[in-house]
C-alpha positions as CSV (number, residue, x, y, z in Angstrom):
1,M,16.5,14.9,-2.0
2,S,12.8,14.9,-0.9
3,A,9.9,12.8,-0.8
4,A,7.7,14.0,-3.6
5,G,4.5,11.9,-2.7
6,D,2.9,10.1,-5.7
7,V,3.9,12.2,-8.8
8,N,2.5,9.8,-11.5
9,S,-0.5,8.6,-9.4
10,D,0.4,5.0,-9.5
11,G,0.2,4.4,-5.8
12,G,3.8,4.3,-5.1
13,A,6.0,6.9,-3.3
14,D,8.2,8.9,-5.7
15,L,11.6,10.8,-4.9
16,L,12.6,14.2,-6.0
17,I,16.3,15.0,-6.4
18,G,17.5,18.6,-6.9
19,A,20.7,19.3,-8.7
20,F,21.8,22.9,-8.0
21,G,23.7,24.4,-10.7
22,A,23.3,21.4,-13.2
23,P,24.7,22.5,-16.6
24,D,21.6,23.2,-18.7
25,G,23.0,26.3,-20.1
26,S,21.7,28.8,-17.5
27,F,23.2,27.4,-14.4
28,S,19.7,27.4,-12.7
29,G,19.7,23.6,-11.9
30,A,17.6,20.7,-12.4
31,S,15.2,18.3,-10.7
32,Y,14.8,14.6,-11.3
33,V,12.1,12.5,-10.4
34,V,12.8,8.7,-9.3
35,F,9.5,6.8,-9.7
36,G,8.7,4.3,-6.9
37,E,7.0,1.0,-7.4
38,P,3.2,0.8,-6.6
39,P,2.5,-1.4,-3.5
40,P,1.6,-4.9,-4.2
41,P,-2.1,-5.8,-4.6
42,P,-3.9,-7.0,-1.6
43,P,-4.2,-10.8,-1.1
44,P,-7.2,-12.7,-2.2
45,P,-10.0,-13.1,0.4
46,P,-9.7,-16.6,2.2
47,T,-11.8,-19.2,0.6
48,P,-14.6,-20.5,2.9
49,P,-14.3,-24.1,4.1
50,T,-16.1,-26.6,2.0
51,P,-18.8,-28.3,4.1
52,T,-18.4,-32.1,4.7
53,R,-20.9,-34.6,5.8
54,C,-20.8,-35.0,9.5
55,V,-21.6,-38.4,10.8
56,S,-23.2,-38.5,14.2
57,P,-22.0,-41.1,16.9
58,L,-25.5,-42.3,16.9
59,Q,-25.4,-43.5,13.3
60,L,-22.4,-45.7,13.7
């Protein structure tokens, strides 16, 4: 078992599993790739505050 990097270029880490002597007719073994999930998208940028009308103490 080994980290395989990103085999399918989706942004997620994939895993490579080797099976020595797997019965494929030649006894040479086999390799299997387990695809990982891509990372979640980044959160949206914060919304700037909405300006409000300020009342000066002198206007009261």
